Structures are given as C-alpha cells and as structure tokens.
C-alpha positions in Angstrom: -74.7 6.9 -41.2 -73.2 10.4 -40.7 -75.8 12.9 -41.6 -73.6 14.5 -44.0 -73.5 11.7 -46.3 -75.2 11.1 -49.3 -77.7 8.1 -49.7 -77.5 4.8 -51.8 -79.9 3.5 -54.0 -80.5 0.2 -52.6 -80.1 -1.2 -56.1 -76.3 -0.4 -56.4 -74.8 -3.0 -53.9 -76.1 -6.0 -56.3 -74.9 -3.9 -59.3 -71.8 -3.7 -57.6 -71.6 -7.6 -56.9 -72.5 -8.4 -60.5 -69.7 -6.2 -61.7 -67.2 -7.2 -59.0 -67.9 -10.2 -57.3 -68.9 -10.7 -53.8 -65.6 -11.0 -52.2 -64.8 -7.3 -53.4 -67.5 -5.6 -51.5 -67.1 -4.9 -48.2 -70.2 -3.7 -46.0 -69.9 -4.9 -42.4 -69.6 -1.8 -40.0 -66.6 -3.8 -38.0 -64.8 -4.1 -41.4 -65.5 -0.7 -42.8 -64.4 0.8 -39.1 -60.9 0.0 -40.6 -61.3 2.5 -43.6 -62.5 5.4 -41.4 -59.3 7.5 -41.5 -56.0 7.8 -42.6 -52.5 8.9 -41.0 -54.6 12.0 -39.9 -56.5 10.3 -37.0 -58.2 13.8 -35.7 -61.1 13.5 -38.4 -62.7 10.3 -39.0 -65.6 8.9 -41.6 -66.8 5.6 -42.3 -68.0 4.7 -46.0 -71.3 2.9 -46.7 -69.2 0.7 -49.0 -65.9 -0.5 -49.8 -65.3 -1.8 -53.2 -61.8 -3.5 -54.1 -61.5 -3.5 -58.0 -58.8 -5.7 -59.8 -58.3 -3.9 -63.1 -59.0 -0.8 -65.1 -61.7 -2.2 -66.4 -63.6 -3.0 -63.2 -62.9 0.2 -61.8 -64.4 1.9 -65.5 -67.5 -0.2 -64.9 -67.9 0.9 -61.5 -67.5 4.4 -62.0 -69.9 4.1 -65.1 -72.3 2.7 -62.6 -71.8 5.2 -60.0 -72.1 8.3 -62.5 -75.6 7.0 -64.0 -76.8 6.7 -60.1 -75.2 10.4 -59.4 -73.2 8.9 -56.5 -69.8 10.5 -55.0 -66.9 8.2 -54.1 -63.4 8.3 -52.9 -60.3 6.9 -54.1 -58.1 5.0 -51.4 -54.7 3.6 -51.8 -52.7 1.8 -48.5 -54.3 4.8 -46.0 -51.1 6.1 -45.1 -51.4 9.5 -45.8 -51.5 12.6 -43.6 -54.1 15.3 -44.3 -57.1 13.3 -44.2 -57.2 12.7 -48.3 -58.9 9.5 -48.2 -61.9 10.4 -45.8 -65.3 9.7 -47.6 -67.0 13.2 -47.4 -70.6 13.4 -48.9 -69.1 10.2 -50.4 -70.8 6.9 -49.7 -69.1 4.8 -51.8 -64.8 4.2 -51.3 -62.8 2.4 -54.2 -59.4 0.9 -52.8 -56.7 0.0 -55.6 -54.4 -2.2 -53.4 -55.5 -5.4 -55.1 -54.1 -3.5 -58.3 -50.5 -4.6 -57.4 -48.8 -5.9 -60.5 -45.6 -4.7 -62.4 -46.1 -4.8 -65.7 -43.3 -4.0 -67.9 -39.7 -3.0 -67.2 -38.0 -1.0 -69.9 -34.2 -1.0 -68.5 -33.0 0.3 -71.6 -34.8 3.4 -71.2 -34.9 3.6 -67.5 -38.8 3.2 -66.9 -41.3 1.1 -65.3 -45.0 0.7 -66.0 -47.0 -0.4 -62.8 -50.3 -0.7 -61.3 -51.7 2.1 -58.8 -51.7 -0.2 -56.0 -47.9 -1.3 -56.3 -46.1 -0.5 -53.0 -43.6 2.2 -53.6 -40.5 -0.1 -52.4 -41.5 -2.8 -54.3 -40.6 -0.6 -57.8 -37.0 -0.1 -56.4 -36.7 -3.7 -55.5 -38.1 -5.0 -58.8 -35.1 -3.0 -60.5 -32.5 -3.5 -57.9 -30.2 -5.9 -59.2 -29.8 -3.6 -62.5 -28.2 -1.0 -60.4 -31.6 1.2 -61.0 -34.0 2.7 -57.8 -37.3 4.6 -57.9 -36.1 7.8 -56.4 -39.0 9.2 -54.1 -39.3 7.6 -50.6 -41.3 8.4 -48.6 -40.6 7.4 -44.8 -44.2 5.0 -45.5 -42.6 3.5 -48.5 -42.8 -0.1 -47.2 -46.7 0.3 -47.2 -48.0 3.3 -49.4 -48.7 2.9 -53.1 -47.7 4.3 -56.4 -51.3 5.5 -56.7 -51.2 7.2 -53.2 -47.9 9.0 -54.0 -49.3 10.3 -56.9 -52.4 11.4 -55.6 -50.6 13.4 -52.9 -46.9 14.4 -54.9 -45.2 12.4 -52.1 -41.5 13.3 -51.6 -39.2 11.9 -48.9 -35.4 12.6 -47.8 -34.0 12.0 -51.6 -36.1 14.4 -53.1 -33.7 17.3 -52.3 -31.5 16.2 -55.1 -33.8 14.0 -57.0 -37.4 15.7 -56.9 -40.7 14.4 -55.9 -43.5 12.3 -57.6 -44.3 14.4 -60.2 -40.6 14.9 -61.7 -40.8 10.7 -62.1 -43.9 10.2 -63.6 -44.0 9.8 -67.5 -47.6 9.0 -68.1 -50.8 7.8 -66.7 -53.6 6.0 -67.4 -56.7 7.5 -65.2 -60.4 6.5 -65.2 -62.3 9.7 -65.0 -65.5 10.1 -62.8 -68.1 9.2 -65.7 -66.0 5.7 -66.3 -64.2 7.0 -69.4 -60.4 5.6 -69.4 -58.1 8.3 -70.5 -54.5 8.1 -71.4 -52.1 11.1 -70.0 -48.9 11.4 -70.9 -46.7 8.9 -72.5 -43.1 6.7 -72.4 -40.8 10.0 -72.8 -40.1 12.7 -70.7 -41.2 16.0 -73.3 -44.4 16.0 -74.8 -46.1 18.6 -76.6 -48.9 20.2 -75.5 -50.3 21.1 -71.7 -49.1 19.0 -68.9 -52.1 17.0 -68.0 -49.8 14.3 -66.3 -48.7 17.5 -63.9 -52.3 18.2 -63.5 -53.3 15.1 -62.4 -50.3 14.7 -59.9 -51.0 16.3 -56.8 -54.7 16.6 -57.3 -55.6 14.5 -54.7 -58.0 12.2 -56.3 -60.1 14.9 -57.9 -59.7 14.3 -61.1 -60.3 10.6 -60.9 -58.8 7.3 -60.0 -55.2 6.7 -61.4 -55.1 2.8 -62.3 -51.4 2.7 -63.6 -48.5 4.8 -64.3 -45.3 5.1 -66.2 -42.4 5.9 -63.8 -38.9 7.0 -64.4 -36.0 4.6 -63.0 -32.8 6.4 -61.6 -29.1 4.6 -61.8 -27.9 3.8 -58.5 -25.0 6.4 -57.7 -21.9 4.9 -57.7 -20.5 5.8 -54.3 -22.4 7.1 -50.9 -20.9 9.2 -48.2 -23.6 9.1 -45.2 -22.8 10.9 -42.0 -24.4 12.0 -38.6 -23.5 15.7 -37.6 -24.3 16.0 -34.0 -25.2 19.4 -33.0 -25.9 21.2 -29.2 -28.2 23.7 -30.7 -31.1 23.0 -33.3 -30.0 26.4 -34.5 -26.5 25.6 -35.5 -28.3 22.3 -37.2 -30.1 24.6 -39.5 -27.6 27.2 -40.3 -25.4 24.3 -41.4 -27.8 23.2 -43.9 -27.7 26.3 -45.6 -23.7 26.7 -45.4 -23.9 23.3 -47.6 -26.3 24.5 -50.2 -24.3 27.6 -50.2 -21.2 26.1 -51.4 -23.3 24.8 -54.3 -22.9 21.2 -52.8 -26.6 19.4 -53.5 -26.4 16.0 -51.0 -28.7 13.5 -51.8 -30.3 14.1 -48.8 -30.0 16.2 -45.3 -32.6 15.1 -42.6 -33.2 16.4 -39.2 -34.0 15.3 -35.9 -34.3 17.3 -32.8 -33.7 16.0 -29.1 -37.2 15.0 -28.6 -37.2 12.6 -31.7 -33.6 11.5 -31.0 -34.6 10.1 -27.6 -38.0 8.6 -29.0 -36.1 6.9 -31.9 -33.3 5.6 -29.8 -35.8 4.0 -27.1 -37.5 2.4 -29.5 -34.8 1.0 -31.9 -31.2 1.6 -30.0 -29.7 2.6 -33.1 -26.4 4.6 -31.1 -28.2 7.8 -31.5 -26.5 10.2 -29.2 -29.7 11.4 -26.7 -27.9 14.1 -25.4 -27.8 16.2 -28.4 -29.7 18.9 -29.1 -30.0 18.1 -33.1 -28.7 15.8 -35.7 -28.5 15.8 -39.2 -28.2 12.6 -41.4 -26.3 14.1 -44.3 -26.1 11.7 -47.1 -23.6 12.6 -50.5 -23.8 10.4 -53.6 -22.5 10.3 -57.0 -19.2 9.3 -58.7 -16.8 7.7 -56.6 -14.1 10.1 -57.8 -14.0 12.9 -55.5 -16.4 11.7 -53.1 -14.1 11.7 -50.1 -13.0 15.4 -50.9 -16.5 16.3 -51.0 -17.5 14.5 -47.6 -14.4 16.4 -46.3 -15.5 19.6 -47.2 -19.2 19.3 -46.0 -17.4 17.9 -42.6 -15.5 21.3 -42.7 -19.0 23.2 -43.0 -20.5 21.5 -40.5 -18.1 21.7 -37.9 -17.9 25.3 -39.0 -21.7 25.7 -38.1 -21.3 24.3 -34.5 -21.3 20.3 -34.9 -19.4 18.6 -32.0 -19.0 15.5 -33.6 -19.3 13.7 -37.2 -19.7 10.2 -37.6 -19.3 9.0 -41.2 -21.0 5.5 -42.1 -18.4 3.1 -42.2 -20.2 0.4 -44.5 -23.4 -0.4 -45.8 -25.0 -1.5 -42.6 -24.0 1.8 -40.5 -25.9 3.4 -43.2 -28.8 1.5 -43.1 -29.0 2.0 -39.5 -29.0 5.8 -39.7 -31.9 5.6 -42.7 -33.7 3.1 -40.1 -33.4 6.0 -37.4 -35.1 8.6 -39.7 -37.6 6.9 -41.6 -38.8 5.0 -38.2 -38.9 8.2 -36.6 -42.9 8.7 -37.0 -43.4 5.0 -35.7 -40.9 5.7 -32.2 -43.2 8.9 -31.9 -45.9 6.5 -30.6 -44.0 6.0 -27.4 -44.7 9.6 -26.4 -47.9 10.1 -26.4 -51.4 8.5 -27.3 -51.8 10.3 -30.3 -50.0 12.7 -32.5 -51.0 14.8 -35.8 -47.9 15.3 -38.3 -48.1 18.4 -40.4 -46.5 19.4 -43.5 -45.0 23.0 -44.0 -42.8 24.4 -46.3 -40.3 27.5 -45.6 -37.4 28.8 -47.6 -34.4 26.8 -45.7 -32.8 29.9 -44.7 -35.8 30.5 -42.8 -35.2 27.2 -40.9 -34.1 29.0 -37.6 -37.5 31.2 -37.8 -39.7 28.7 -38.0 -38.4 26.2 -35.3 -38.1 29.3 -33.1 -41.8 29.9 -33.7 -42.9 26.2 -33.5 -41.4 26.4 -29.8 -43.3 29.8 -29.1 -46.6 27.9 -30.4 -45.8 24.6 -28.1 -45.6 26.9 -25.2 -49.0 28.9 -26.1 -50.9 25.4 -26.6 -49.2 23.9 -23.9 -48.4 20.7 -26.1 -45.2 19.3 -26.7 -44.2 19.3 -30.6 -41.0 16.9 -31.6 -39.6 18.0 -35.2 -38.0 15.7 -37.7 -37.9 17.0 -41.3 -36.1 17.2 -44.9 -34.3 20.3 -43.6 -32.5 20.2 -47.6 -35.8 21.8 -48.9 -37.2 23.6 -45.9 -40.1 20.8 -45.7 -40.7 20.6 -42.0 -42.5 17.9 -40.0 -43.7 19.0 -36.6 -45.0 16.2 -34.8 -47.7 17.7 -32.1 -48.4 15.3 -29.1 -52.0 15.3 -27.8 -54.7 12.6 -26.0 -57.6 12.4 -28.1 -59.9 11.4 -25.0 -59.3 15.0 -23.6 -61.4 17.5 -26.2 -59.3 20.4 -24.9 -56.2 18.8 -26.1 -57.8 18.0 -29.3 -58.7 21.8 -29.8 -55.3 23.0 -28.7 -53.6 20.3 -31.1 -55.8 21.3 -34.4 -55.0 25.2 -33.4 -51.2 24.5 -32.7 -51.3 23.3 -36.4 -53.0 26.3 -38.1 -50.6 28.6 -36.3 -47.7 26.5 -37.8 -49.2 26.8 -41.1 -49.9 30.2 -41.0 -46.1 30.7 -39.5 -45.0 28.7 -42.6 -46.6 31.0 -44.9 -45.5 34.5 -43.3 -42.2 33.1 -43.5 -42.8 32.9 -47.2 -43.2 29.0 -47.6 -46.1 27.0 -48.4 -48.9 24.7 -46.7 -47.5 21.5 -47.7 -44.7 19.8 -49.3 -45.7 16.2 -49.5 -48.5 15.2 -47.6 -51.3 17.2 -49.6 -54.3 19.3 -48.5 -56.8 17.0 -48.1 -59.0 18.0 -44.7 -56.7 19.0 -42.6 -55.8 22.2 -44.6 -58.7 23.2 -46.4 -59.9 25.5 -44.4 -56.0 27.3 -44.7 -55.9 27.3 -48.4 -56.9 31.2 -48.5 -54.0 32.1 -46.5 -51.9 31.3 -49.6 -54.4 31.7 -52.3 -56.8 34.9 -53.5 -60.4 33.6 -54.1 -59.4 33.9 -57.8 -56.9 31.7 -57.6 -59.4 29.0 -56.1 -62.1 29.6 -58.3 -59.3 28.9 -61.6 -58.8 25.7 -59.5 -62.1 24.8 -59.1 -62.7 25.2 -62.9 -59.4 23.1 -63.8 -61.1 20.4 -61.4 -64.2 20.4 -63.4 -62.6 19.5 -66.7 -62.0 16.4 -65.4 -64.8 15.8 -62.8 -67.7 18.5 -64.0 -70.2 17.4 -61.3 -67.2 17.3 -58.5 -68.0 13.9 -57.5 -64.3 12.2 -57.3 -63.2 12.8 -53.7 -65.7 15.7 -52.9 -65.0 18.2 -50.1 -61.4 18.1 -50.4 -58.3 20.5 -51.2 -60.6 23.7 -52.6 -62.8 25.5 -50.1 -66.1 26.4 -51.1 -66.7 30.1 -50.8 -68.8 30.7 -47.8 -69.0 27.2 -47.1 -68.6 25.7 -43.3 -66.2 22.8 -43.1 -67.6 21.9 -40.0 -70.8 21.1 -41.5 -69.6 19.2 -44.5 -66.9 17.1 -42.4 -68.5 14.1 -40.5 -67.4 13.6 -37.1 -65.1 17.1 -36.7 -64.3 16.9 -33.2 -63.6 20.9 -32.9 -64.5 23.6 -34.9 -61.7 25.6 -36.4 
C-alpha cells in the first residue's frame, strides 16, 4: 500500500459486500492494477478496493458507510480523463459508475434526455439519432467516455465552438453527497430561480460528490453540413485563417487543426488521404440551414485561401465527411506510433494568440529536447500539445513534466487559462496559483466544503493546499515539479 493512503477498517470490505454483493467488489491486486491511472499516465496510484454500484440507492448506502468510518473515496467513470482526476490519493476506495449505464427517459417534444452517469457519451446521440436530434458535446473519446466523467471535467470536443461545452447542455443533476444524502439540482427547464448549483457541480471533478443521473439538453441535427479540409504550408497561416473566419462573423460548427507531425501519424495509422507534406491542416465544418450554405462555404474558402491555404478539399458526401472526422478524432491514438509514451496537455489562449503559443511550444520543444505535436480546437483557442517521451527514462519524464509546466505558463502569460476541457486533477494542481490568488483559492475551498465539509470526495485534487507539498501527497510521483 502507498504510504500516502489512508487505511481501511477491516470490517469495511464485509460491509460493502453486504450492500453490493461480492461481484461488485474488486480487491485482487492484479485486477486493481487496471485502475491505477487514467489517460494521464505519468502518475499512478492503485486503490485498496474498487466498488461498482448499480444504482443511486447503492451509492448512497456506500457513501453513508464511508461517512461513518471517515474514509475518503474517489469517483471514476471510464478512466479516459487526461489530468489524473480519478487517481486515488489518500482515498483507498474507488467508486466506479460504469454499471449505471441506463437511458431512463427521452422527451422528444422538449428535446431532453435523462441518463445515468455511466452512459457512454456517443450512446446519447445514438438513442435519438433517428429523430434528427443529437447531444452536442463530443470529446474525441466519446465512444468510451461516460456522461458522469464529462460532467466532472466539463468536457468539450470539436463542435463546442458553436454549441458550447458540457455545462451548456446539462439541465439537472442527481448527486449523492459525501455523507450519502441524495440531492436534486436544477430541473427539466433551462432557466431556474436561485443559485446555479448545477454549474457549481459541472467541472468540480468529483469534489462535490458522485453524480448519478443527469437531464441533458438535446439539439436539432442541422439541415446541412459543409465539411472541408484546408491545407497549409505553414502552421502560422492556418492560425491566421481561423481568426479571419471568426472576424467575419461566421461561426462554424467546428474548426480543428493538426500540424505535420500529427498529420503523418494519422495518415500512417489510418490512411485517410491526408497530405503528409503539409505544414498544417484545418478541418472546418459549417452547419445550419441548407439555404445559403453553399454561399457561406464559398466565403469561407475565400477567407482561407486569403490566409495562405494551398488547397481546399470539400467533402463530397457523408462518407468523406466521416473520414475527415475519423482522422481528427483518432489523432491521439495515432500518436502512440511515435513514442512509447505521450502526455496530452490542455491549455487555452485567445484565438488571436494561437500563432504566439505555437511559436512558444516550438521553443519549449527545443529547450527540453522533446518532440511535441499539436492537434486542437483552433476555433476557441483550446490547444492540445502532445509531448512525446519514454517513461523508462527518468530524465525524459522530468523533461516532459517541465515542458507541460512551461506550456501552461505560456498560456496564462498570453491571457489564457490552464484548461479548456481536461480539468485540473493532479496534473495542473501546482499551476493553479499562476491563475488564481490565495483568496481565490480560499473561496473555491469554501464552496467545496459546502458540498463536502470533510473533503473526503476525491481529495487532493484541483485546489492546492497553502504551504502543502504535492510530492508528499501524490503517490508514486516520478519527478518533483
């Protein structure tokens, strides 16, 4: 057991079996190893026990038990997060919601759907696709990530440029508080009186309790799409094209960018027809009414060519459109061909500063002698630099973490933020003082304690402890920051 973890009363495992049944408890070290990290693989910590409830009532009973024994816990969804948000730090019990995967009701007339937290993101859209509706937040991991995890991290995706992130699509929540109380927040309508408690929970990264159910807003499928691939010799030209489009008052459904390293990795992996000699490409998708769509696409093409595009390819049918999105959404998987390990970062800058941050990333790559590829949501300035390294080399691990720190520092200096959709977790907890004053962090802590007075729900995440040492609190951290 990691020395930084709390111990469990020997009676607790038996009490958990009485509540959930033996098949809902995972305790073998070989099985627990699967849950030692999420997509942020630099840091790892194994829980003492994993429990897999099937209902809100079971989660409530489990949390009442843990409350009596004063045992901290960590919620977990599909484990696709990228900031170490579900690492069990001083939290010996992990509570996985993957078995709570039912769609509870669909209200087509009012365009809303009620789901359990373990429902996979893509399954929400699939459930209503036949009725020309969809669920807008679409992370690249949408084939695996769950709604509960999306709510915890306030996840985004390519189409959030136009449609917004998770918080813009959550109407109501059921949450089990750390003492086991079940609370209802929000409701079936978009505007409610009083404080926005739903907004306080979305993006709280599991520090307020465990979300068990959500009422989500559905969107009408656009009448028409125009999806194009714009090819550039230089990254700087591609970023200028983004600003040119937005400056004309055109808000595409998505504008995504990939640089040459990512283009070549994707093409080698999936052979989708990307130009491997290009310096960068933009995937631009327009959506809306069919009337006027061709004129808007022509206008965007003119703006993109004016910014330096050498070629523009318009998807001729749904098959070609699907191929373009396959290229973008599988980019992270393709990067696995380039190095034994990679760390995906998640900073934000004003989109007019995209050329500046990419120049800084190039300098950071040279400084730390590590390759860094770029694939990101260019339309809203949400960057995803991918730092390549080999975890078998401790010096490379050190340099990878330092490179991430430098990238986030540059984002803040350029007027941006530490995260757009991946959350703070443990990855960025030391960087929070870059953006927030001690008073800001104190207010955040006080808000957290309204939901969790003892701070037992996902402890040691998001908000740094003044004067605290993350290295001591974070098990198996491979290098100091």
